[in-house]
C-alpha positions in Angstrom: -10.5 -17.6 -7.1 -9.7 -16.7 -3.6 -6.1 -15.5 -4.1 -6.7 -12.4 -2.0 -4.3 -12.1 0.9 -4.1 -9.4 3.5 -1.1 -7.9 1.6 -3.2 -7.5 -1.6 -6.4 -6.2 0.1 -7.1 -2.5 -0.5 -8.6 -0.4 2.2 -10.8 2.6 1.6 -10.3 6.0 3.2 -12.9 5.6 6.0 -11.3 2.3 7.1 -7.8 3.7 7.0 -8.9 6.7 9.1 -10.6 4.4 11.6 -7.6 2.1 11.9 -5.0 4.9 12.1 -6.9 7.3 14.3 -5.8 10.2 12.1 -8.0 12.9 10.6 -8.4 13.2 6.9 -6.2 16.3 6.7 -3.5 14.8 8.9 -3.4 11.6 6.8 -2.9 13.6 3.6 -0.3 15.8 5.2 1.6 12.7 6.4 1.4 11.2 2.9 2.8 14.4 1.5 5.8 14.5 3.9 6.4 10.7 3.4 5.6 9.5 6.9 2.5 7.6 5.7 2.2 5.1 2.7 0.8 6.6 -0.5 -2.6 5.7 -1.8 -3.1 3.4 -4.8 -5.3 4.7 -7.6 -8.2 2.2 -8.1 -10.1 4.1 -10.8 -10.6 7.7 -11.9 -12.3 8.9 -8.7 -11.3 6.1 -6.3 -8.2 5.3 -4.2 -7.2 2.9 -1.5 -4.3 1.8 0.6 -2.7 -1.6 0.7 -3.6 -3.2 4.0 -0.1 -4.5 4.6 1.3 -0.9 4.3 -1.2 0.5 6.7 -1.1 -2.2 9.4 
């Protein structure tokens, strides 16, 4: 089923860094102070960000 929309798609860290132009440490600092959307836990060692929140 192709119910995936852009709002439902999860982006991995490398893609988020490429799109935002931020470094890894800046991204996590902004998440901590609330100026960047939080990540969504996908599995035990995997996280992503909703594309709609990052765009």
